[in-house]
C-alpha positions in Angstrom: -69.3 -45.5 -5.0 -68.0 -47.4 -2.0 -64.4 -47.2 -0.7 -63.3 -50.6 -1.8 -64.7 -50.1 -5.3 -62.4 -47.1 -5.5 -59.3 -48.9 -4.4 -58.5 -50.9 -7.6 -58.6 -47.7 -9.7 -56.6 -45.6 -7.2 -54.0 -48.4 -6.8 -53.6 -48.6 -10.6 -53.3 -44.8 -10.9 -50.6 -44.7 -8.2 -48.5 -47.2 -10.1 -49.1 -45.6 -13.5 -48.2 -42.1 -12.2 -45.0 -43.5 -10.7 -44.0 -45.0 -14.2 -44.8 -41.6 -15.8 -42.7 -39.8 -13.2 -39.7 -42.1 -13.8 -39.9 -41.5 -17.5 -40.2 -37.8 -17.1 -37.2 -37.7 -14.7 -35.1 -39.5 -17.4 -36.6 -37.3 -20.2 -37.0 -40.5 -22.1 -40.1 -40.2 -24.4 -39.7 -43.7 -25.9 -39.7 -45.3 -22.5 -42.8 -43.3 -21.6 -44.6 -44.4 -24.8 -43.7 -48.1 -24.6 -43.8 -48.7 -20.8 -46.6 -46.2 -20.1 -48.7 -47.6 -23.0 -48.3 -51.2 -21.9 -49.0 -50.2 -18.3 -52.2 -48.4 -19.3 -53.4 -51.4 -21.3 -52.8 -53.8 -18.5 -56.0 -52.8 -16.7 -58.1 -53.9 -19.7 -56.1 -57.1 -20.3 -55.3 -58.6 -17.0 -58.1 -57.4 -14.7 -61.7 -58.5 -14.5 -63.4 -62.0 -14.6 -62.0 -62.6 -18.2 -58.6 -61.1 -17.5 -55.5 -62.9 -18.7 -52.5 -63.1 -16.4 -48.9 -63.9 -17.2 -47.7 -67.4 -16.2 -44.9 -67.4 -13.7 -42.4 -68.8 -16.1 -43.0 -66.1 -18.7 -42.9 -63.4 -16.0 -39.5 -64.6 -14.8 -38.2 -64.8 -18.4 -39.3 -61.2 -19.1 -37.7 -60.1 -15.8 -34.4 -61.6 -16.9 -34.7 -59.9 -20.3 -35.4 -56.5 -18.6 -32.4 -57.1 -16.3 -30.1 -57.8 -19.2 -31.4 -54.7 -21.1 -30.8 -52.5 -18.0 -27.3 -53.9 -17.6 -26.5 -53.0 -21.2 -27.8 -49.4 -20.5 -25.7 -49.1 -17.4 -22.5 -50.3 -19.1 -22.6 -47.2 -21.3 -21.8 -45.0 -18.3 -21.0 -47.0 -15.1 -20.7 -43.8 -13.1 -24.4 -43.1 -13.5 -26.3 -46.3 -12.7 -29.5 -44.8 -11.5 -31.2 -44.3 -14.9 -30.5 -48.0 -15.7 -31.9 -49.1 -12.4 -34.9 -46.9 -13.0 -35.6 -48.5 -16.4 -35.3 -52.0 -14.8 -37.8 -51.1 -12.1 -40.2 -49.6 -14.7 -40.2 -52.8 -16.7 -40.5 -55.0 -13.6 -43.5 -52.9 -12.6 -45.1 -53.4 -16.0 -44.6 -57.1 -15.7 -46.2 -57.1 -12.2 -49.3 -55.4 -13.7 -49.8 -58.3 -16.0 -49.4 -61.0 -13.3 -52.3 -62.6 -11.3 -53.6 -60.1 -8.8 -53.2 -61.2 -5.2 -52.5 -59.3 -1.9 -48.8 -60.0 -2.3 -48.9 -58.7 -5.9 -50.7 -55.6 -4.8 -48.1 -54.9 -2.1 -45.2 -55.5 -4.5 -46.7 -53.1 -7.0 -47.1 -50.3 -4.4 -43.5 -50.9 -3.2 -42.2 -50.7 -6.8 -44.1 -47.5 -7.3 -42.5 -46.0 -4.2 -39.1 -47.2 -5.4 -39.7 -45.6 -8.8 -40.4 -42.2 -7.2 -37.4 -42.5 -4.9 -35.1 -43.2 -7.9 -36.7 -40.3 -9.9 -36.0 -38.0 -7.0 -32.3 -38.8 -7.3 -32.0 -37.6 -10.9 -34.7 -35.0 -11.5 -34.5 -31.3 -10.8 -37.6 -30.3 -12.8 -40.5 -28.4 -11.3 -43.0 -30.5 -13.2 -41.7 -33.6 -11.5 -41.8 -31.8 -8.1 -45.4 -31.0 -8.5 -46.1 -34.6 -9.6 -44.3 -35.8 -6.6 -46.4 -33.7 -4.2 -49.6 -34.9 -5.8 -48.4 -38.5 -5.8 -47.4 -38.4 -2.2 -50.8 -37.3 -1.0 -52.7 -39.6 -3.4 -50.4 -42.5 -2.5 -51.0 -42.0 1.2 -54.7 -42.1 0.7 -54.4 -45.2 -1.5 -52.2 -46.9 1.1 -54.9 -46.5 3.7 -57.4 -48.0 1.3 -55.0 -50.9 0.8 -55.3 -51.6 4.5 -59.1 -51.8 4.2 -58.7 -53.9 1.1 -56.3 -56.3 2.9 -58.7 -56.6 5.9 -61.6 -57.4 3.6 -59.6 -60.0 1.7 -58.5 -61.7 4.9 -62.1 -61.8 6.2 -63.2 -63.5 3.0 -60.3 -66.0 3.3 -61.2 -66.9 6.9 -64.9 -67.2 5.9 -64.0 -69.5 3.0 -61.8 -71.7 5.4 -64.7 -71.9 7.9 -67.2 -72.9 5.2 -64.7 -75.2 3.4 -65.0 -73.1 0.2 -62.2 -73.6 -2.3 -62.3 -70.1 -3.8 -63.3 -67.2 -1.6 -65.7 -64.8 -3.2 -65.0 -61.1 -3.9 -65.2 -58.9 -0.8 -68.5 -57.1 -0.3 -68.1 -53.4 -0.8 -67.8 -51.4 2.5 -70.4 -48.8 2.5 -72.1 -46.5 5.0 -71.9 -42.8 5.7 -70.1 -43.4 9.0 -67.2 -45.2 7.5 -66.8 -42.7 4.7 -66.8 -39.8 7.2 -64.2 -41.5 9.5 -62.1 -42.4 6.5 -62.2 -38.8 5.2 -61.3 -37.4 8.6 -58.5 -39.8 9.1 -57.2 -39.0 5.6 -57.3 -35.3 6.1 -55.5 -35.5 9.5 -52.9 -37.9 8.1 -52.2 -35.6 5.1 -51.9 -32.5 7.3 -49.6 -34.3 9.8 -47.4 -35.8 7.1 -47.0 -32.7 5.0 -46.7 -30.5 8.1 -44.0 -32.6 9.6 -42.2 -32.8 6.3 -42.3 -29.0 5.8 -41.1 -28.5 9.4 -38.2 -30.9 8.8 -37.4 -29.2 5.5 -37.2 -25.8 7.1 -35.4 -26.9 10.2 -32.7 -28.9 8.5 -31.2 -27.1 5.5 -29.1 -28.9 3.0 -26.6 -28.0 0.2 -27.8 -29.7 -3.0 -27.2 -26.9 -5.5 -23.6 -28.1 -5.9 -25.0 -31.2 -7.5 -27.6 -29.6 -9.7 -25.2 -28.9 -12.5 -24.0 -32.5 -12.4 -27.6 -33.7 -12.7 -28.2 -31.2 -15.6 -25.0 -32.4 -17.4 -26.0 -36.0 -16.9 -29.4 -35.3 -18.2 -28.5 -33.2 -21.3 -25.0 -34.5 -22.0 -21.9 -32.6 -22.6 -22.5 -32.3 -26.3 -25.5 -30.0 -25.6 -23.6 -27.5 -23.5 -24.8 -24.2 -25.0 -21.8 -22.2 -26.0 -18.6 -23.7 -27.4 -15.1 -22.3 -26.7 -14.3 -21.7 -30.4 -15.7 -20.9 -33.8 -15.7 -23.4 -36.7 -16.8 -22.0 -40.1 -16.5 -25.3 -41.9 -20.0 -26.5 -40.9 -22.4 -26.7 -43.9 -25.8 -27.3 -42.3 -29.0 -25.5 -41.7 -29.2 -23.9 -38.2 -32.6 -23.7 -36.5 -33.4 -21.0 -34.0 -34.4 -22.5 -30.6 -36.5 -20.7 -28.1 -35.4 -22.9 -25.2 -34.3 -20.9 -22.2 -30.7 -21.0 -21.3 -30.4 -18.7 -18.3 -31.8 -15.6 -16.6 -29.8 -12.8 -15.1 -30.8 -9.9 -12.8 -28.8 -6.7 -12.6 -28.5 -4.6 -9.4 -26.4 -1.5 -8.6 -24.3 -0.9 -5.5 -27.5 0.2 -3.6 -29.2 -3.1 -4.4 -31.6 -1.5 -6.8 -32.7 -3.4 -9.9 -31.3 -2.1 -13.2 -32.8 -2.3 -16.7 -30.4 -1.1 -19.5 -31.5 1.2 -22.2 -29.6 -1.0 -24.8 -29.4 -4.7 -25.4 -27.5 -6.7 -22.8 -24.3 -8.3 -24.1 -22.9 -11.2 -22.1 -19.4 -12.1 -23.0 -18.4 -15.7 -23.1 -15.2 -16.6 -25.0 -12.8 -14.2 -26.6 -11.0 -15.7 -29.6 -7.7 -14.3 -31.0 -5.9 -17.3 -32.5 -6.8 -18.2 -36.1 -5.8 -21.8 -36.7 -6.8 -21.8 -40.4 -9.7 -23.4 -42.2 -12.1 -21.1 -40.5 -11.3 -22.1 -37.0 -10.9 -19.5 -34.2 -9.6 -20.5 -30.8 -8.8 -18.9 -27.4 -5.1 -18.0 -27.3 -2.9 -20.0 -25.0 -1.5 -16.9 -23.2 -3.0 -15.7 -20.0 -5.2 -18.4 -18.4 -4.6 -19.1 -14.7 -6.5 -21.6 -12.6 -8.3 -20.4 -9.5 -10.1 -22.4 -6.8 -13.6 -21.2 -5.9 -15.2 -22.1 -2.6 -19.0 -22.5 -2.6 -20.8 -19.3 -1.6 -17.6 -17.3 -1.0 -16.5 -14.3 -3.0 -13.3 -14.4 -5.1 -12.1 -11.0 -6.2 -9.8 -9.9 -9.1 -7.7 -6.7 -9.5 -9.6 -3.8 -11.0 -9.9 0.0 -11.0 -10.5 1.5 -7.6 -13.6 3.6 -6.8 -15.3 2.5 -10.0 -19.1 1.9 -10.0 -20.0 -1.8 -10.0 -23.0 -3.8 -11.2 -23.9 -7.2 -9.6 -25.1 -9.8 -12.1 -27.1 -12.7 -10.6 -27.1 -15.7 -13.0 -29.5 -18.7 -12.8 -28.7 -21.2 -15.5 -31.1 -23.7 -17.1 -28.3 -25.4 -19.0 -24.7 -25.9 -17.9 -22.2 -23.5 -19.5 -18.5 -24.1 -19.9 -18.0 -20.3 -20.0 -18.8 -18.0 -17.1 -20.6 -15.1 -18.6 -20.3 -11.4 -17.7 -21.6 -8.2 -19.3 -18.2 -6.4 -18.8 -15.0 -6.4 -16.7 -15.4 -8.9 -13.8 -13.9 -7.9 -10.4 -15.5 -10.6 -8.3 -17.4 -13.9 -8.5 -19.4 -16.2 -6.1 -20.7 -19.6 -7.2 -23.2 -22.0 -5.6 -20.6 -24.8 -5.7 -16.9 -25.3 -5.3 -15.0 -25.5 -8.6 -11.7 -24.8 -10.5 -12.0 -21.8 -12.7 -9.8 -20.4 -15.5 -9.4 -16.7 -15.4 -8.0 -15.1 -18.6 -6.6 -11.7 -17.6 -5.9 -10.5 -21.2 -9.6 -10.8 -22.2 -11.2 -10.5 -18.7 -13.1 -13.7 -19.3 -13.7 -16.8 -17.2 -14.3 -20.4 -17.9 -14.7 -23.7 -16.0 -11.7 -25.9 -15.9 -11.9 -29.2 -17.8 -12.3 -31.5 -14.8 -14.7 -29.3 -12.9 -18.5 -29.3 -13.0 -20.1 -26.0 -14.3 -22.1 -24.1 -11.7 -25.8 -23.6 -12.2 -26.0 -20.4 -10.2 -23.4 -17.6 -9.7 -23.0 -13.9 -9.1 -20.5 -11.6 -10.7 -19.5 -8.1 -9.8 -18.4 -6.1 -12.8 -17.4 -2.6 -13.9 -19.6 -1.3 -16.6 -17.9 -0.2 -19.8 -15.5 -1.6 -22.4 -13.0 -4.1 -21.3 -9.5 -2.9 -20.2 -6.4 -3.4 -22.3 -3.9 -5.8 -20.7 -0.8 -7.1 -22.4 1.9 -9.6 -21.6 4.5 -7.3 -23.2 4.1 -3.9 -21.5 7.3 -2.5 -23.0 6.1 -2.8 -26.6 5.3 0.6 -27.9 2.4 -0.4 -30.2 -0.7 -1.5 -28.4 -2.0 -4.8 -29.7 1.2 -5.8 -31.4 1.2 -9.0 -29.4 -1.7 -10.5 -31.3 -1.4 -14.3 -31.3 -1.8 -16.1 -34.7 -3.5 -13.2 -36.6 -5.4 -13.9 -39.7 -3.3 -13.4 -42.9 -4.6 -13.6 -46.5 -3.2 -11.5 -49.4 -6.6 -11.3 -51.3 -8.4 -10.3 -48.2 -5.7 -7.7 -47.5 -6.2 -6.2 -51.0 -9.9 -5.9 -50.3 -9.2 -4.2 -47.0 -6.8 -1.7 -48.6 -9.2 -0.9 -51.4 -12.0 -0.3 -48.9 -9.8 2.1 -47.0 -8.7 4.0 -50.1 -12.3 4.4 -51.3 -13.2 5.8 -47.8 -10.3 8.2 -47.8 -8.6 6.5 -44.7 -4.9 6.0 -44.6 -3.9 2.4 -45.3 -0.8 2.7 -43.0 -1.1 3.0 -39.3 0.3 6.3 -37.7 3.4 6.2 -35.6 1.9 8.2 -32.7 0.3 5.9 -30.1 -2.9 7.9 -29.5 -3.4 8.6 -33.2 -3.0 4.9 -34.0 -5.7 3.9 -31.5 -8.1 6.4 -33.1 -7.1 5.1 -36.6 -8.0 1.6 -35.4 -11.5 2.8 -34.7 -11.9 4.6 -38.1 -10.6 1.7 -40.0 -13.0 -0.7 -38.2 -15.9 1.6 -38.9 -15.2 1.4 -42.6 -15.1 -2.4 -42.6 -18.2 -2.6 -40.4 -20.2 -0.5 -42.8 -19.1 -2.6 -45.8 -20.3 -5.8 -44.1 -23.4 -4.5 -42.4 -24.8 -2.5 -45.4 -23.1 -4.1 -48.4 -24.1 -7.0 -50.5 -23.7 -9.6 -47.9 -26.8 -11.6 -46.8 -27.6 -13.1 -43.4 -28.7 -16.7 -43.5 -28.8 -19.8 -41.3 -28.9 -22.1 -44.2 -25.3 -23.1 -44.9 -25.9 -26.1 -47.1 -24.5 -24.4 -50.2 -21.4 -23.1 -48.5 -18.4 -24.5 -50.3 -20.6 -26.8 -52.3 -18.6 -26.6 -55.5 -15.1 -27.9 -56.1 -13.9 -24.4 -56.8 -15.1 -22.9 -53.5 -14.5 -25.9 -51.2 -10.8 -25.4 -51.1 -10.9 -21.6 -50.4 -10.3 -20.2 -46.9 -13.8 -19.7 -45.4 -13.3 -16.0 -44.6 -12.0 -15.3 -48.1 -14.9 -17.3 -49.5 -17.4 -15.2 -47.5 -15.8 -11.9 -48.4 -15.1 -12.4 -52.1 -17.2 -15.4 -53.4 -20.2 -16.7 -51.5 -21.4 -13.6 -49.7 -23.8 -15.2 -47.2 -23.6 -16.6 -43.7 -24.6 -16.0 -40.1 -23.1 -13.9 -37.3 -19.9 -15.9 -37.0 -19.1 -15.3 -40.6 -19.7 -11.6 -40.4 -17.6 -11.3 -37.2 -14.8 -13.5 -38.5 -14.7 -11.4 -41.7 -14.4 -8.1 -39.7 -11.6 -9.6 -37.6 -9.9 -10.9 -40.7 -10.0 -7.5 -42.5 -8.7 -5.8 -39.4 -5.8 -8.2 -38.9 -4.6 -7.8 -42.5 -4.0 -4.1 -41.9 -2.5 -4.5 -38.4 -5.6 -3.5 -36.4 -5.8 -5.4 -33.1 -9.2 -7.2 -33.2 -10.7 -10.3 -31.5 -13.8 -12.4 -32.0 -16.3 -12.6 -29.1 -19.0 -15.2 -28.6 -21.8 -14.9 -26.1 -25.4 -13.8 -25.9 -27.2 -10.6 -26.8 -30.8 -10.0 -25.5 -33.3 -7.3 -24.7 -35.9 -9.8 -23.5 -36.8 -8.5 -20.0 -39.4 -10.1 -17.7 -41.1 -7.4 -15.7 -42.5 -9.9 -13.2 -39.1 -11.3 -12.0 -37.2 -8.2 -13.1 -34.6 -10.3 -14.9 -33.3 -10.7 -18.4 -34.3 -13.9 -20.1 -31.8 -15.5 -22.4 -32.7 -18.2 -24.9 -30.6 -20.3 -27.3 -31.4 -18.1 -30.3 -29.8 -15.2 -28.4 -26.3 -16.7 -29.0 -24.3 -14.3 -31.0 -20.8 -13.4 -32.2 -19.3 -9.8 -32.4 -15.9 -8.1 -32.5 -13.8 -6.1 -30.0 -11.2 -3.7 -31.5 -8.5 -1.9 -29.5 -9.4 1.8 -29.4 -8.7 5.0 -27.5 -8.0 4.4 -23.8 -6.7 1.9 -24.7 -9.9 -0.1 -24.3 -11.6 -2.7 -26.4 -14.5 -1.3 -28.3 -17.5 -3.3 -29.5 -18.3 -3.6 -33.2 -21.1 -5.7 -34.6 -21.0 -6.2 -38.4 -24.1 -8.4 -38.5 -27.0 -6.7 -40.2 -29.0 -4.9 -37.5 -32.2 -6.8 -38.2 -30.4 -10.1 -37.4 -28.7 -9.2 -34.2 -30.6 -10.9 -31.3 -30.9 -7.8 -29.2 -32.5 -5.8 -32.0 -35.0 -8.5 -33.0 -38.6 -8.1 -31.9 -38.6 -9.5 -28.4 -41.9 -8.4 -27.1 -43.5 -11.1 -24.9 -47.0 -12.2 -25.9 -49.3 -14.0 -23.5 -47.9 -17.4 -24.3 -44.3 -16.2 -23.9 -45.1 -14.6 -20.5 -46.5 -17.9 -19.3 -43.4 -19.7 -20.5 -41.1 -17.2 -18.8 -43.1 -17.3 -15.6 -42.8 -21.1 -15.6 -39.1 -20.8 -16.2 -38.9 -18.4 -13.3 -40.8 -20.8 -11.1 -38.4 -23.6 -12.1 -35.5 -21.4 -11.1 -37.1 -20.7 -7.7 -37.8 -24.5 -7.3 -34.2 -25.5 -8.1 -32.3 -23.0 -6.0 -34.7 -22.1 -3.2 -36.3 -25.5 -2.6 -33.9 -28.2 -3.9 -31.0 -26.0 -2.9 -32.4 -24.8 0.4 -29.3 -24.2 2.4 -28.3 -22.4 5.6 -28.1 -19.0 4.0 -31.6 -19.3 2.5 -32.9 -20.5 5.9 -31.4 -17.3 7.6 -32.9 -15.1 4.8 -36.3 -16.7 5.2 -36.2 -16.5 9.0 -35.2 -12.9 9.0 -38.0 -11.9 6.6 -40.8 -13.8 8.3 -39.7 -13.4 11.9 -37.2 -10.6 12.2 -34.8 -11.0 15.2 -35.9 -14.6 15.9 -32.3 -15.9 15.6 -31.1 -13.4 18.1 -33.9 -14.1 20.6 -33.1 -17.9 20.4 -29.4 -17.2 21.0 -30.2 -14.9 24.0 -32.6 -17.6 25.4 -29.9 -20.3 25.1 -27.3 -18.0 26.8 -29.7 -17.2 29.6 -30.5 -20.9 30.2 -26.8 -21.7 30.4 -26.2 -18.9 32.9 -29.2 -20.1 35.0 -27.7 -23.7 35.1 -24.4 -22.3 36.1 -26.0 -20.4 39.0 -27.9 -23.5 40.1 -24.7 -25.5 40.0 -22.8 -22.9 42.1 -25.6 -22.6 44.6 -25.8 -26.3 45.2 -22.1 -26.7 45.3 -22.1 -30.2 43.8 -20.4 -29.4 40.5 -20.8 -32.0 37.7 -22.7 -34.4 40.1 -25.8 -32.4 39.3 -25.6 -33.5 35.6 -25.0 -37.1 36.7 -28.1 -37.0 38.9 -30.1 -35.5 36.0 -28.9 -38.2 33.7 -29.9 -41.0 36.1 -33.3 -39.4 36.6 -33.8 -39.1 32.8 -32.7 -42.7 32.3 -35.1 -44.0 35.0 -37.9 -41.9 33.5 -37.3 -43.4 30.1 -37.3 -47.0 31.5 -40.5 -46.3 33.4 -42.1 -44.9 30.3 -41.0 -47.9 28.3 -42.5 -50.3 30.8 -45.7 -48.3 31.0 -46.0 -48.3 27.2 -45.4 -52.1 27.0 -47.9 -52.7 29.7 -50.6 -50.6 27.9 -49.8 -52.4 24.7 -50.1 -55.8 26.2 -53.4 -54.9 28.0 -54.9 -53.7 24.7 -53.7 -56.8 22.9 -55.2 -59.1 25.6 -58.6 -57.4 25.5 -58.6 -57.6 21.7 -57.9 -61.3 21.6 -60.6 -62.2 24.1 -63.2 -59.9 22.5 -63.5 -57.2 25.2 -63.1 -54.2 22.8 -65.3 -51.7 24.7 -63.8 -52.1 28.2 -61.7 -49.3 29.5 -60.3 -47.7 32.6 -59.6 -49.7 35.8 -61.8 -52.6 34.7 -59.7 -53.0 31.5 -56.5 -53.1 33.6 -57.9 -55.8 35.9 -59.3 -58.0 33.2 -56.1 -57.9 31.1 -54.1 -58.9 34.2 -56.5 -61.8 34.9 -56.9 -63.1 31.3 -53.3 -62.6 30.1 -52.4 -66.3 30.6 -55.0 -67.4 28.1 -53.6 -65.1 25.4 -50.1 -66.4 26.2 -51.5 -70.0 25.6 -53.0 -68.9 22.2 -49.6 -67.4 21.2 -47.9 -70.7 22.0 -50.4 -72.7 20.0 -50.2 -70.2 17.1 -46.4 -70.5 17.1 -46.8 -74.3 16.8 -49.3 -74.0 13.9 -52.6 -74.4 15.9 -54.5 -71.1 15.2 -57.8 -70.6 17.0 -60.4 -69.1 14.6 -62.0 -65.9 16.0 -65.5 -67.4 15.6 -64.8 -70.6 17.6 -65.5 -70.6 21.4 -62.6 -71.6 23.6 -64.1 -74.9 24.8 -64.9 -75.9 21.2 -61.4 -75.1 20.2 -60.1 -77.5 22.9 -62.4 -80.2 21.7 -61.1 -79.7 18.1 -57.6 -80.3 19.3 -58.6 -83.5 21.1 -59.1 -85.3 17.8 -55.5 -84.9 16.6 -53.5 -83.8 19.6 -54.9 -85.3 22.8 -51.9 -84.4 25.0 -52.1 -80.8 23.8 -55.8 -80.7 24.2 -55.7 -81.9 27.8 -53.5 -79.0 28.8 -55.5 -76.6 26.7 -58.8 -77.8 28.3 -57.4 -77.2 31.8 -56.2 -73.7 31.0 -59.5 -72.9 29.2 -61.4 -73.9 32.4 -59.3 -71.4 34.4 -60.0 -68.8 31.7 -63.8 -69.4 32.1 -63.4 -69.1 35.9 -61.7 -65.7 35.6 -63.8 -64.2 32.9 -67.3 -65.3 33.8 -66.8 -66.0 37.5 -65.4 -62.4 37.8 -62.6 -63.7 40.1 -58.9 -63.7 40.0 -57.0 -66.9 40.0 -56.4 -68.3 43.4 -52.8 -69.2 44.4 -53.4 -72.9 43.8 -55.0 -72.3 40.4 -52.2 -70.0 39.4 -49.7 -72.7 40.2 -51.8 -75.2 38.2 -51.9 -72.8 35.2 -48.1 -72.4 35.3 -47.6 -76.2 35.4 -50.1 -76.7 32.6 -48.2 -74.0 30.5 -44.9 -75.8 31.1 -46.4 -79.2 30.1 -48.0 -77.5 27.0 -44.6 -76.1 25.9 -43.1 -79.6 26.3 -46.0 -81.2 24.3 -45.7 -78.6 21.5 -41.9 -78.8 21.3 -41.7 -75.0 21.3 -38.6 -73.2 22.6 -39.3 -70.6 25.2 
């Protein structure tokens, strides 16, 4: 198959891939089905001898409709116009595919395809799009070179049709031959190597900071409503919950020596701690304690904590934005990839993103392993936990709690002694936990029957779960345990976060998916510290579910790991990553470059002192450099003119000193042709100079007279192998002046 027969298919593939890439970047399946389907059908409908093309009027009408549609899409969120612009360009490209195919139309389609890829680059952070972009770039470069061959063949056919007075030029003959294919293949390979090599060099030499915008892109793509964890619990929902295996984040644990850690128990990541019960099954974060802190990108911010305590560093990479900043235990330091305003809640040792800040997509947290510390705003109170904000109160639930304690032989009244009371808190909670975990309560994600009757719909959700409809998910079990504890004055709080034991051996990171979201309870115990209790039946706790990774799961986790590397080591390639890469590949390179620059500076100083001319030396160097640049520019322009002159007069194979002499002799004739072309008189390549002058004689005798004289001098120089004499040079200049006047061209 010849090269030009390949071009139409490759050009169509470039445009179609650009449309697919734009739809993928917007994660818009309907746009992909509609626009992609119409684009795919265009080749069968509009191409070929029986192809049907859109009339110009219909094309303009459809373009206006697409513009109005895109404007309506943009009006929904004026701060994010790129998706709307991308949709308009998609539909404009589809319309162009159905128009009559000309060289101008081909060029417009390729330009629109490039614009689609540029717009997609502005909104997509997905690895799949990145791989598609790399393939499209190489494929598009090869297609662009074929487009140049296609244009040249079309122009030759057009000139041939004009010469033979043919109304419609025929299709260009396919370009074939092993030589052409070999040259084209070599040029393509060299071009690809140069383009991708220079791009990679520029990428490595000029780092950037894009990770600060990755969370914004993720939020704009997924929407705020899909942020994984909420900051509260609402038990009023009566729907069926489906478990999702979509990855939320991955986290790696390292000790103080930088060694990777894998826990011998499920990993619990604390998100929000809820202590305020508003009623109607709604738990919220208490209003006491939060303080705003400003985080600078890639800089550690520390919090007060125990001295000389072992620390664990948690490296979080998020696939979805989170309003909560997660941690396995007590945080003592945080570093994020972007600047933001953070809320630190000292009472619960939890963190969150302030309302007007963009959540980070990558952060590190140093934490002290173990139960959270007890902090109180009222240190003088003698009873730990007495400051509970809006505790749960219900007389019927209180009667249940008392009866459970009496059956277990545990006192229903708290001891007066401080330490005894903390131990009593633990014993009481264990009784309640056993009742919920191993009693008659059933775990289910189907809440469609919750409060479905008139009798149960008006009952408090916690009371309804404990005494009437004894089924629900982890939030019901945890809320019930906190409610039981509160009714007998045991300090307890609800915690929402993630629990997982899913560990990827390849990346040595824990993998967290949406179905790992969980709720549990923290109760104030001996220490005083907050102890973890989980009343959910063990088989339904995410960290105790079967989390073995099959072959398909391993492929999925590996792809997610690659996506994380793509987002934060490629898209977010910054100065720190550059230094890390340099030190690993070429240790000491940075120091050697610095030493070389210092040595060069000292050498220049010694030269300056030895010459005793001070800053005059730099002035002289600047003048020399400017003169060299001027000479290089003149040399380049002279070479370019020489090549152009020889091309116009058909001396392609001449080189060296002969080429320089001939271009100097024959330049005046090319100048004359440029003047005529500017005035609209183009000499065909096939027509001899004398015949061209005779052609002009029929319609422009004055112009033809001057052209004939200059052409005679051209024949004298070219075929007489002589330079113009002084008299002939003067005659040519006068003829050129009269020609300018006759043509009415401004010089």
